[in-house]
C-alpha positions as CSV (number, residue, x, y, z in Angstrom):
1,M,-10.1,-31.2,-6.9
2,K,-9.5,-29.9,-3.4
3,D,-6.1,-29.7,-1.8
4,P,-4.0,-32.7,-3.0
5,Y,-2.4,-33.1,0.4
6,E,-5.8,-33.4,1.9
7,T,-7.0,-35.8,-0.8
8,L,-4.1,-38.2,0.0
9,G,-4.3,-37.6,3.8
10,V,-0.7,-36.4,4.2
11,T,0.8,-33.2,5.5
12,R,2.6,-30.6,3.4
13,T,5.9,-31.7,4.8
14,A,5.3,-35.4,3.8
15,S,8.2,-37.1,2.1
16,D,8.0,-38.7,-1.3
17,A,7.8,-42.1,0.3
18,E,4.9,-41.0,2.5
19,I,3.0,-39.6,-0.5
20,K,3.6,-42.8,-2.5
21,S,2.5,-45.0,0.4
22,A,-0.7,-43.0,1.0
23,F,-1.5,-43.1,-2.7
24,K,-1.0,-46.9,-2.9
25,K,-3.2,-47.4,0.2
26,L,-6.0,-45.3,-1.2
27,A,-5.7,-46.6,-4.7
28,R,-6.2,-50.2,-3.5
29,K,-9.2,-49.1,-1.4
30,F,-11.0,-47.2,-4.2
31,H,-9.7,-48.9,-7.4
32,P,-12.6,-49.2,-10.0
33,D,-11.7,-52.9,-10.6
34,L,-12.6,-53.6,-7.0
35,H,-15.7,-51.5,-7.1
36,P,-17.4,-52.1,-10.5
37,D,-20.4,-49.8,-11.1
38,D,-19.6,-47.6,-8.1
39,K,-19.4,-44.1,-9.5
40,E,-18.4,-42.6,-6.1
41,A,-15.4,-44.9,-5.8
42,E,-14.4,-44.1,-9.4
43,A,-14.5,-40.4,-8.7
44,K,-12.5,-40.8,-5.6
45,F,-9.9,-42.8,-7.4
46,K,-9.6,-40.1,-10.1
47,N,-9.1,-37.5,-7.5
48,I,-6.5,-39.6,-5.7
49,S,-4.6,-40.2,-9.0
50,A,-4.7,-36.5,-9.9
51,A,-3.3,-35.6,-6.4
52,H,-0.6,-38.2,-6.7
53,D,0.4,-37.0,-10.2
54,L,0.8,-33.5,-8.9
55,L,2.7,-34.3,-5.8
56,K,5.0,-37.0,-7.2
57,D,6.6,-34.6,-9.6
58,P,9.0,-32.4,-7.6
59,E,8.7,-29.4,-9.9
60,K,4.9,-29.5,-9.9
61,R,4.8,-29.9,-6.2
62,R,7.1,-26.9,-5.7
63,R,5.0,-24.8,-8.0
64,F,1.8,-25.8,-6.3
65,D,3.3,-25.0,-2.9
66,A,4.4,-21.6,-4.2
67,G,0.9,-20.9,-5.5
68,E,2.0,-20.8,-9.1
69,I,-0.4,-23.5,-10.2
70,D,-3.7,-24.8,-8.7
71,A,-4.6,-28.3,-7.6
72,S,-5.4,-29.3,-11.2
73,G,-2.0,-28.1,-12.4
74,A,-3.4,-25.1,-14.2
75,E,-1.4,-21.8,-14.1
76,R,-2.7,-19.2,-11.7
77,P,-2.7,-15.6,-12.9
78,Q,0.0,-13.6,-11.2
79,E,-1.2,-10.7,-9.1
80,R,-0.6,-7.3,-10.6
81,Y,-0.3,-4.2,-8.6
82,Y,-1.2,-0.6,-9.4
83,R,2.5,0.6,-9.7
84,E,3.2,-2.0,-12.4
85,Y,0.5,-0.5,-14.6
86,A,1.2,3.2,-13.7
87,D,4.9,3.1,-14.2
88,G,5.1,0.7,-17.1
89,P,6.1,1.7,-20.6
90,G,3.3,3.1,-22.7
91,Y,1.3,4.3,-19.7
92,A,0.9,8.0,-19.3
93,S,0.7,10.2,-16.2
94,H,-2.6,11.0,-14.6
95,A,-2.7,14.3,-16.5
96,A,-2.3,12.6,-19.8
97,Q,-5.0,10.0,-18.9
98,D,-7.3,13.0,-18.4
99,G,-6.5,14.6,-21.8
100,F,-3.8,17.0,-20.8
101,A,-0.3,17.0,-22.4
102,S,1.5,17.3,-19.1
103,N,1.1,17.9,-15.4
104,E,1.9,21.6,-16.1
105,D,-1.1,21.9,-18.5
106,L,-3.3,20.3,-15.8
107,E,-2.0,22.8,-13.3
108,A,-2.7,25.7,-15.6
109,F,-6.2,24.5,-16.3
110,L,-7.0,24.2,-12.6
111,S,-5.5,27.6,-11.9
112,R,-7.8,29.2,-14.5
113,A,-10.8,27.1,-13.5
114,F,-10.6,27.8,-9.8
115,G,-8.9,31.2,-9.9
116,G,-6.2,30.1,-7.5
117,G,-2.6,29.0,-7.3
118,G,-3.1,25.7,-9.0
119,M,-3.3,22.4,-7.2
120,G,-1.5,23.8,-4.1
121,G,-4.3,26.0,-2.8
122,T,-7.2,28.3,-3.7
123,R,-7.6,32.0,-3.4
124,R,-10.5,33.5,-1.6
125,Q,-12.5,36.1,-3.4
126,S,-13.1,39.5,-1.9
127,G,-15.8,39.9,0.6
128,A,-17.9,42.0,-1.8
129,A,-18.9,38.9,-3.7
130,F,-20.5,37.5,-0.5
131,K,-22.6,40.6,0.4
C-alpha cells in the first residue's frame, strides 16, 4: 500500500474526524457489495480499509509518522551507525580486528615492516641505496 494519507485523500495534519469522513466517503464509493465482480474496486476498498485501520489508531498513526512502521504496519529496521558497532561491547579495536593484541603491537609491526617511527612517519634510507 502506498501512503495511507494519500490513499484516503487527506493531509498529514488531518483530524480524526476528517480521516473518518474520508474513509466513509471512499468506502461507500468502492464497497464490494456495490460493485460485485469488480476486482479493481475490491482492491481499492482493501487499501482504503488498511489505510483507515492504520490512521484511526493514535499509536499506530504516531509510529507511522515517526517512521517506526511502514504503511502496512510492519516494523521498520532501525538505522545503525558505525559508532554503535565499533564502540559496542564485544567489539575490538581495529588492531584486534587485524589480528594484533593491541594498538601497540600494530605500531611495533609497522615500525619493523617499514623501518620507521611507526604510524607517525617513515624514515628515509641513506642515499647509497638509491645510487
